C-alpha positions as CSV (number, residue, x, y, z in Angstrom):
1,E,0.0,0.0,0.0
2,N,1.3,3.4,-0.9
3,F,0.8,6.8,0.6
4,F,2.1,10.3,-0.1
5,S,2.8,13.5,1.7
6,P,2.3,16.9,0.2
7,V,6.1,17.0,-0.5
8,K,5.3,14.2,-3.0
9,K,7.4,11.5,-1.4
10,E,5.9,8.1,-2.1
11,I,6.5,5.4,0.3
12,V,5.6,1.7,0.1
13,V,4.3,0.3,3.4
14,E,3.0,-3.0,4.6
15,V,-0.2,-2.3,6.7
16,V,-0.7,-4.3,9.9
17,K,-3.9,-4.1,11.8
18,T,-4.8,-7.5,13.2
19,P,-3.7,-8.3,16.8
20,S,-1.2,-11.0,15.7
21,S,0.4,-8.9,12.9
22,V,0.7,-5.9,15.3
23,T,2.4,-8.1,17.9
24,Q,4.8,-9.6,15.3
25,G,5.6,-6.3,13.5
26,L,9.0,-6.5,11.9
27,S,10.4,-8.8,14.6
28,G,12.6,-11.6,13.1
29,R,12.8,-10.1,9.6
30,M,16.3,-9.6,8.2
31,E,15.5,-6.4,6.4
32,M,12.6,-4.1,5.4
33,I,10.7,-6.7,3.4
34,S,7.0,-7.3,3.6
35,A,5.5,-10.6,4.8
36,N,5.0,-11.5,1.1
37,G,8.6,-10.7,0.1
38,Q,8.1,-7.2,-1.4
39,T,10.7,-4.5,-0.6
40,I,9.0,-1.8,1.6
41,D,9.9,1.5,3.1
42,G,8.0,1.0,6.3
43,L,5.5,-0.8,8.3
44,L,2.2,1.1,9.1
45,F,0.3,0.0,12.2
46,I,-3.4,0.9,12.1
47,F,-5.2,0.8,15.4
48,P,-9.0,1.0,15.9
49,D,-8.7,3.8,18.4
50,K,-6.3,6.5,19.6
51,A,-4.3,5.6,22.7
52,I,-0.9,6.0,24.2
53,R,1.1,3.4,22.3
54,H,4.1,1.3,23.6
55,F,6.6,-0.3,21.3
56,W,9.8,-2.2,21.9
57,M,12.5,-3.8,19.8
58,K,12.2,-7.4,20.9
59,E,13.7,-9.8,18.3
60,M,14.5,-6.9,15.9
61,L,17.4,-7.5,13.6
62,F,17.9,-3.9,12.4
63,D,17.4,-0.3,13.8
64,L,14.3,1.8,13.2
65,D,12.6,5.2,13.4
66,I,9.3,4.8,15.2
67,C,6.8,7.6,14.2
68,W,3.6,8.3,16.1
69,L,0.6,9.8,14.2
70,D,-2.6,11.4,15.2
71,N,-5.0,10.9,12.2
72,L,-2.6,11.6,9.3
73,M,-0.3,14.1,11.1
74,F,3.0,13.2,12.6
75,I,3.1,13.7,16.4
76,E,6.8,12.8,16.8
77,C,9.4,10.3,15.7
78,Q,11.7,8.4,18.0
79,R,14.8,8.4,15.8
80,S,17.3,5.6,15.4
81,V,15.9,3.1,17.9
82,Q,18.6,0.5,18.3
83,K,18.0,-3.2,17.9
84,E,20.4,-3.7,20.9
85,Q,17.9,-1.9,23.1
86,A,15.4,-4.9,22.9
87,L,13.7,-4.4,26.2
88,E,13.5,-0.6,26.3
89,I,9.9,0.6,25.9
90,Y,9.2,3.5,23.5
91,T,6.0,5.4,24.3
92,S,4.0,7.8,22.2
93,P,3.9,11.3,23.7
94,K,0.2,11.6,23.2
95,P,-2.6,9.3,21.9
96,A,-1.9,7.8,18.4
97,G,-4.0,5.8,16.1
98,L,-1.2,5.1,13.6
99,V,2.4,4.2,14.0
100,L,4.9,4.1,11.2
101,E,8.2,2.2,11.4
102,T,10.9,3.1,8.9
103,K,14.7,2.8,8.4
104,P,16.5,5.4,10.5
105,G,16.5,8.8,8.7
106,F,14.3,7.6,5.8
107,L,11.8,10.4,6.5
108,S,13.3,13.9,6.6
109,D,12.2,16.7,8.9
110,E,10.3,18.2,5.9
111,D,8.4,14.9,5.5
112,L,7.5,14.9,9.2
113,N,5.9,18.3,8.9
114,A,3.6,17.1,6.1
115,K,0.1,15.6,6.3
116,L,-0.1,12.1,4.9
117,F,-2.8,10.7,2.6
118,F,-3.5,7.3,1.1
119,K,-3.3,6.5,-2.5
């Protein structure tokens, strides 16, 4: 699934929204590849409600940026979360309904100031 920001940056994401896919996330994957083998730019978690979200790096094999979103606006990104920090908990600063995980630095500060929309 693709989505764009007004800065016209297209990113390819795998969408996860079932409890089991949310729990699994990118854990155990060697690189940013979707469950069906497609190269992706990120993993987009879609939750049924807005809440304070808690993520960790359990069983992660590469580093990430974790970005919290309220509707389609970025709240904040936790930059360069290290795979070695497997048990540290990363918490959204306010309720979020979407969370986007990408490779560190994939999204620029300009990207993070843009509103997202789905294609």
